[in-house]
N, CA, C and O atoms as a GROMACS GRO file, in nm:
protein
  316
    1MET      N    1   3.038   6.855  -4.203
    1MET     CA    2   3.002   6.889  -4.340
    1MET      C    3   3.010   6.767  -4.430
    1MET      O    4   2.925   6.750  -4.518
    2VAL      N    5   3.109   6.682  -4.411
    2VAL     CA    6   3.123   6.563  -4.494
    2VAL      C    7   3.005   6.469  -4.474
    2VAL      O    8   2.952   6.415  -4.572
    3ALA      N    9   2.963   6.448  -4.349
    3ALA     CA   10   2.849   6.361  -4.322
    3ALA      C   11   2.722   6.419  -4.384
    3ALA      O   12   2.638   6.344  -4.434
    4GLU      N   13   2.706   6.550  -4.381
    4GLU     CA   14   2.588   6.612  -4.442
    4GLU      C   15   2.589   6.591  -4.592
    4GLU      O   16   2.484   6.563  -4.650
    5ASP      N   17   2.705   6.604  -4.659
    5ASP     CA   18   2.714   6.579  -4.802
    5ASP      C   19   2.678   6.434  -4.834
    5ASP      O   20   2.607   6.408  -4.931
    6ALA      N   21   2.727   6.341  -4.754
    6ALA     CA   22   2.695   6.200  -4.775
    6ALA      C   23   2.546   6.175  -4.755
    6ALA      O   24   2.485   6.097  -4.828
    7PHE      N   25   2.488   6.241  -4.657
    7PHE     CA   26   2.343   6.230  -4.633
    7PHE      C   27   2.266   6.278  -4.755
    7PHE      O   28   2.172   6.212  -4.800
    8GLN      N   29   2.306   6.393  -4.810
    8GLN     CA   30   2.238   6.450  -4.926
    8GLN      C   31   2.250   6.360  -5.049
    8GLN      O   32   2.158   6.357  -5.131
    9MET      N   33   2.358   6.288  -5.061
    9MET     CA   34   2.380   6.201  -5.177
    9MET      C   35   2.326   6.060  -5.155
    9MET      O   36   2.352   5.970  -5.236
   10ASN      N   37   2.252   6.038  -5.046
   10ASN     CA   38   2.189   5.910  -5.015
   10ASN      C   39   2.289   5.796  -4.993
   10ASN      O   40   2.257   5.681  -5.022
   11LEU      N   41   2.409   5.825  -4.943
   11LEU     CA   42   2.509   5.722  -4.924
   11LEU      C   43   2.479   5.631  -4.806
   11LEU      O   44   2.536   5.522  -4.797
   12PHE      N   45   2.389   5.672  -4.715
   12PHE     CA   46   2.358   5.590  -4.599
   12PHE      C   47   2.229   5.511  -4.618
   12PHE      O   48   2.179   5.450  -4.524
   13LYS      N   49   2.175   5.511  -4.738
   13LYS     CA   50   2.047   5.448  -4.767
   13LYS      C   51   2.042   5.301  -4.728
   13LYS      O   52   1.940   5.253  -4.677
   14GLU      N   53   2.152   5.229  -4.750
   14GLU     CA   54   2.151   5.086  -4.721
   14GLU      C   55   2.165   5.054  -4.573
   14GLU      O   56   2.159   4.937  -4.536
   15PHE      N   57   2.184   5.154  -4.487
   15PHE     CA   58   2.203   5.130  -4.344
   15PHE      C   59   2.074   5.141  -4.264
   15PHE      O   60   2.076   5.116  -4.143
   16PHE      N   61   1.964   5.176  -4.326
   16PHE     CA   62   1.838   5.183  -4.255
   16PHE      C   63   1.726   5.140  -4.349
   16PHE      O   64   1.740   5.148  -4.471
   17ASP      N   65   1.616   5.096  -4.292
   17ASP     CA   66   1.501   5.053  -4.371
   17ASP      C   67   1.416   5.173  -4.409
   17ASP      O   68   1.382   5.256  -4.324
   18VAL      N   69   1.382   5.182  -4.537
   18VAL     CA   70   1.295   5.287  -4.586
   18VAL      C   71   1.153   5.230  -4.590
   18VAL      O   72   1.127   5.138  -4.667
   19PRO      N   73   1.062   5.283  -4.509
   19PRO     CA   74   0.929   5.221  -4.499
   19PRO      C   75   0.837   5.244  -4.618
   19PRO      O   76   0.747   5.164  -4.642
   20PHE      N   77   0.856   5.352  -4.695
   20PHE     CA   78   0.762   5.386  -4.802
   20PHE      C   79   0.832   5.394  -4.937
   20PHE      O   80   0.850   5.503  -4.992
   21LEU      N   81   0.873   5.280  -4.990
   21LEU     CA   82   0.942   5.275  -5.118
   21LEU      C   83   0.844   5.298  -5.234
   21LEU      O   84   0.726   5.264  -5.223
   22PRO      N   85   0.893   5.356  -5.346
   22PRO     CA   86   0.804   5.378  -5.461
   22PRO      C   87   0.766   5.245  -5.528
   22PRO      O   88   0.834   5.144  -5.513
   23LEU      N   89   0.656   5.249  -5.602
   23LEU     CA   90   0.608   5.132  -5.675
   23LEU      C   91   0.693   5.107  -5.799
   23LEU      O   92   0.748   5.200  -5.858
   24ASN      N   93   0.705   4.981  -5.839
   24ASN     CA   94   0.781   4.947  -5.960
   24ASN      C   95   0.702   4.978  -6.087
   24ASN      O   96   0.760   5.022  -6.186
   25LYS      N   97   0.573   4.956  -6.085
   25LYS     CA   98   0.489   4.981  -6.203
   25LYS      C   99   0.376   5.077  -6.163
   25LYS      O  100   0.264   5.034  -6.137
   26PRO      N  101   0.407   5.208  -6.160
   26PRO     CA  102   0.306   5.305  -6.115
   26PRO      C  103   0.196   5.327  -6.219
   26PRO      O  104   0.217   5.306  -6.339
   27LYS      N  105   0.080   5.370  -6.172
   27LYS     CA  106  -0.033   5.406  -6.258
   27LYS      C  107  -0.014   5.546  -6.316
   27LYS      O  108  -0.063   5.577  -6.425
   28PHE      N  109   0.058   5.632  -6.242
   28PHE     CA  110   0.082   5.770  -6.283
   28PHE      C  111   0.206   5.823  -6.211
   28PHE      O  112   0.254   5.761  -6.117
   29THR      N  113   0.256   5.937  -6.256
   29THR     CA  114   0.368   6.003  -6.189
   29THR      C  115   0.322   6.139  -6.138
   29THR      O  116   0.224   6.194  -6.187
   30PHE      N  117   0.394   6.191  -6.039
   30PHE     CA  118   0.358   6.320  -5.980
   30PHE      C  119   0.483   6.385  -5.922
   30PHE      O  120   0.587   6.319  -5.907
   31ILE      N  121   0.474   6.515  -5.890
   31ILE     CA  122   0.581   6.585  -5.820
   31ILE      C  123   0.528   6.628  -5.684
   31ILE      O  124   0.408   6.650  -5.666
   32ASP      N  125   0.619   6.641  -5.589
   32ASP     CA  126   0.582   6.674  -5.451
   32ASP      C  127   0.649   6.807  -5.414
   32ASP      O  128   0.761   6.808  -5.362
   33LEU      N  129   0.579   6.919  -5.440
   33LEU     CA  130   0.632   7.052  -5.407
   33LEU      C  131   0.590   7.087  -5.265
   33LEU      O  132   0.484   7.046  -5.219
   34PHE      N  133   0.674   7.164  -5.195
   34PHE     CA  134   0.650   7.198  -5.054
   34PHE      C  135   0.625   7.067  -4.977
   34PHE      O  136   0.525   7.055  -4.906
   35ALA      N  137   0.715   6.972  -4.992
   35ALA     CA  138   0.696   6.833  -4.952
   35ALA      C  139   0.677   6.812  -4.802
   35ALA      O  140   0.610   6.717  -4.762
   36GLY      N  141   0.736   6.897  -4.720
   36GLY     CA  142   0.728   6.873  -4.576
   36GLY      C  143   0.788   6.737  -4.543
   36GLY      O  144   0.899   6.707  -4.586
   37ILE      N  145   0.716   6.655  -4.469
   37ILE     CA  146   0.767   6.521  -4.435
   37ILE      C  147   0.708   6.414  -4.527
   37ILE      O  148   0.733   6.295  -4.508
   38GLY      N  149   0.628   6.455  -4.626
   38GLY     CA  150   0.583   6.361  -4.727
   38GLY      C  151   0.440   6.312  -4.717
   38GLY      O  152   0.410   6.204  -4.768
   39GLY      N  153   0.352   6.386  -4.655
   39GLY     CA  154   0.212   6.344  -4.643
   39GLY      C  155   0.142   6.332  -4.777
   39GLY      O  156   0.071   6.234  -4.802
   40PHE      N  157   0.162   6.430  -4.865
   40PHE     CA  158   0.102   6.425  -4.999
   40PHE      C  159   0.158   6.307  -5.077
   40PHE      O  160   0.084   6.238  -5.146
   41ARG      N  161   0.288   6.285  -5.066
   41ARG     CA  162   0.351   6.174  -5.138
   41ARG      C  163   0.293   6.040  -5.091
   41ARG      O  164   0.265   5.952  -5.172
   42MET      N  165   0.274   6.025  -4.962
   42MET     CA  166   0.219   5.901  -4.909
   42MET      C  167   0.080   5.875  -4.968
   42MET      O  168   0.048   5.762  -5.007
   43ALA      N  169  -0.003   5.978  -4.974
   43ALA     CA  170  -0.137   5.964  -5.031
   43ALA      C  171  -0.130   5.924  -5.178
   43ALA      O  172  -0.202   5.834  -5.222
   44MET      N  173  -0.044   5.990  -5.255
   44MET     CA  174  -0.033   5.960  -5.398
   44MET      C  175   0.024   5.820  -5.422
   44MET      O  176  -0.019   5.751  -5.514
   45GLN      N  177   0.121   5.779  -5.342
   45GLN     CA  178   0.177   5.644  -5.355
   45GLN      C  179   0.071   5.540  -5.321
   45GLN      O  180   0.065   5.435  -5.385
   46ASN      N  181  -0.013   5.568  -5.222
   46ASN     CA  182  -0.120   5.475  -5.186
   46ASN      C  183  -0.224   5.461  -5.297
   46ASN      O  184  -0.293   5.360  -5.306
   47LEU      N  185  -0.234   5.563  -5.383
   47LEU     CA  186  -0.324   5.557  -5.498
   47LEU      C  187  -0.258   5.494  -5.620
   47LEU      O  188  -0.323   5.479  -5.724
   48GLY      N  189  -0.130   5.458  -5.609
   48GLY     CA  190  -0.060   5.391  -5.719
   48GLY      C  191   0.035   5.479  -5.797
   48GLY      O  192   0.078   5.440  -5.905
   49GLY      N  193   0.069   5.598  -5.745
   49GLY     CA  194   0.157   5.690  -5.815
   49GLY      C  195   0.303   5.676  -5.777
   49GLY      O  196   0.337   5.611  -5.677
   50LYS      N  197   0.388   5.738  -5.858
   50LYS     CA  198   0.532   5.740  -5.831
   50LYS      C  199   0.580   5.885  -5.837
   50LYS      O  200   0.554   5.957  -5.933
   51CYS      N  201   0.652   5.926  -5.732
   51CYS     CA  202   0.705   6.062  -5.725
   51CYS      C  203   0.832   6.072  -5.810
   51CYS      O  204   0.924   5.992  -5.794
   52VAL      N  205   0.835   6.170  -5.901
   52VAL     CA  206   0.951   6.189  -5.988
   52VAL      C  207   1.034   6.310  -5.949
   52VAL      O  208   1.145   6.328  -5.999
   53PHE      N  209   0.982   6.394  -5.859
   53PHE     CA  210   1.056   6.511  -5.811
   53PHE      C  211   0.993   6.558  -5.681
   53PHE      O  212   0.871   6.558  -5.667
   54SER      N  213   1.078   6.598  -5.585
   54SER     CA  214   1.027   6.656  -5.461
   54SER      C  215   1.111   6.776  -5.422
   54SER      O  216   1.229   6.783  -5.454
   55SER      N  217   1.048   6.870  -5.352
   55SER     CA  218   1.114   6.994  -5.314
   55SER      C  219   1.073   7.032  -5.171
   55SER      O  220   0.955   7.032  -5.138
   56GLU      N  221   1.172   7.065  -5.088
   56GLU     CA  222   1.148   7.110  -4.951
   56GLU      C  223   1.270   7.188  -4.904
   56GLU      O  224   1.382   7.143  -4.924
   57TRP      N  225   1.249   7.304  -4.841
   57TRP     CA  226   1.361   7.386  -4.796
   57TRP      C  227   1.400   7.360  -4.651
   57TRP      O  228   1.515   7.386  -4.614
   58ASP      N  229   1.310   7.312  -4.568
   58ASP     CA  230   1.338   7.292  -4.427
   58ASP      C  231   1.428   7.169  -4.406
   58ASP      O  232   1.393   7.059  -4.449
   59GLU      N  233   1.542   7.189  -4.341
   59GLU     CA  234   1.639   7.081  -4.325
   59GLU      C  235   1.586   6.964  -4.242
   59GLU      O  236   1.613   6.849  -4.275
   60GLN      N  237   1.512   6.992  -4.136
   60GLN     CA  238   1.459   6.884  -4.053
   60GLN      C  239   1.351   6.805  -4.128
   60GLN      O  240   1.344   6.683  -4.115
   61ALA      N  241   1.270   6.874  -4.205
   61ALA     CA  242   1.171   6.804  -4.287
   61ALA      C  243   1.242   6.719  -4.393
   61ALA      O  244   1.197   6.608  -4.422
   62GLN      N  245   1.352   6.770  -4.451
   62GLN     CA  246   1.430   6.692  -4.548
   62GLN      C  247   1.483   6.563  -4.485
   62GLN      O  248   1.480   6.457  -4.548
   63ARG      N  249   1.530   6.572  -4.364
   63ARG     CA  250   1.582   6.454  -4.294
   63ARG      C  251   1.472   6.350  -4.271
   63ARG      O  252   1.493   6.231  -4.294
   64THR      N  253   1.356   6.396  -4.227
   64THR     CA  254   1.244   6.305  -4.205
   64THR      C  255   1.198   6.242  -4.337
   64THR      O  256   1.169   6.123  -4.342
   65TYR      N  257   1.193   6.323  -4.442
   65TYR     CA  258   1.156   6.274  -4.575
   65TYR      C  259   1.254   6.166  -4.620
   65TYR      O  260   1.213   6.064  -4.675
   66MET      N  261   1.383   6.189  -4.595
   66MET     CA  262   1.485   6.090  -4.630
   66MET      C  263   1.460   5.958  -4.557
   66MET      O  264   1.469   5.852  -4.618
   67LEU      N  265   1.430   5.964  -4.429
   67LEU     CA  266   1.406   5.842  -4.352
   67LEU      C  267   1.279   5.771  -4.398
   67LEU      O  268   1.272   5.648  -4.393
   68ASN      N  269   1.179   5.846  -4.442
   68ASN     CA  270   1.053   5.786  -4.487
   68ASN      C  271   1.059   5.731  -4.628
   68ASN      O  272   1.001   5.626  -4.657
   69TYR      N  273   1.129   5.801  -4.719
   69TYR     CA  274   1.122   5.767  -4.861
   69TYR      C  275   1.256   5.734  -4.926
   69TYR      O  276   1.259   5.694  -5.042
   70GLY      N  277   1.365   5.749  -4.853
   70GLY     CA  278   1.495   5.712  -4.907
   70GLY      C  279   1.555   5.812  -5.003
   70GLY      O  280   1.649   5.778  -5.076
   71GLU      N  281   1.505   5.933  -5.006
   71GLU     CA  282   1.563   6.036  -5.091
   71GLU      C  283   1.542   6.173  -5.027
   71GLU      O  284   1.445   6.195  -4.954
   72VAL      N  285   1.634   6.263  -5.055
   72VAL     CA  286   1.627   6.399  -5.001
   72VAL      C  287   1.562   6.490  -5.102
   72VAL      O  288   1.607   6.494  -5.217
   73PRO      N  289   1.457   6.563  -5.065
   73PRO     CA  290   1.396   6.658  -5.158
   73PRO      C  291   1.494   6.768  -5.198
   73PRO      O  292   1.579   6.808  -5.118
   74SER      N  293   1.482   6.816  -5.321
   74SER     CA  294   1.565   6.926  -5.366
   74SER      C  295   1.530   7.052  -5.290
   74SER      O  296   1.418   7.067  -5.240
   75CYS      N  297   1.626   7.142  -5.281
   75CYS     CA  298   1.602   7.272  -5.219
   75CYS      C  299   1.610   7.377  -5.328
   75CYS      O  300   1.719   7.407  -5.377
   76LEU      N  301   1.497   7.433  -5.366
   76LEU     CA  302   1.493   7.529  -5.475
   76LEU      C  303   1.533   7.669  -5.434
   76LEU      O  304   1.558   7.755  -5.518
   77LEU      N  305   1.539   7.692  -5.302
   77LEU     CA  306   1.583   7.820  -5.249
   77LEU      C  307   1.731   7.810  -5.211
   77LEU      O  308   1.782   7.699  -5.198
   78PRO      N  309   1.800   7.923  -5.192
   78PRO     CA  310   1.937   7.915  -5.143
   78PRO      C  311   1.938   7.856  -5.002
   78PRO      O  312   1.899   7.923  -4.906
   79CYS      N  313   1.983   7.735  -4.990
   79CYS     CA  314   1.980   7.666  -4.860
   79CYS      C  315   2.117   7.661  -4.796
   79CYS      O  316   2.133   7.607  -4.687
   0.00000   0.00000   0.00000
């Protein structure tokens, strides 16, 4: 449980490389609902956008999203 809490709070971020970091000066902002592993986010970032909120309920998808983007999507349902 402690490791899961640390994972959720992004405490292990500096121990692995995040391949898809957000842009410093985005052209626009967007939210990523039903994020899955981040396909929509990748497309929007490639167009110059920055994600300001993401949501995903599936724990395995959250883990993959964390490895890809360095942040865990919020869970809007009772998880």
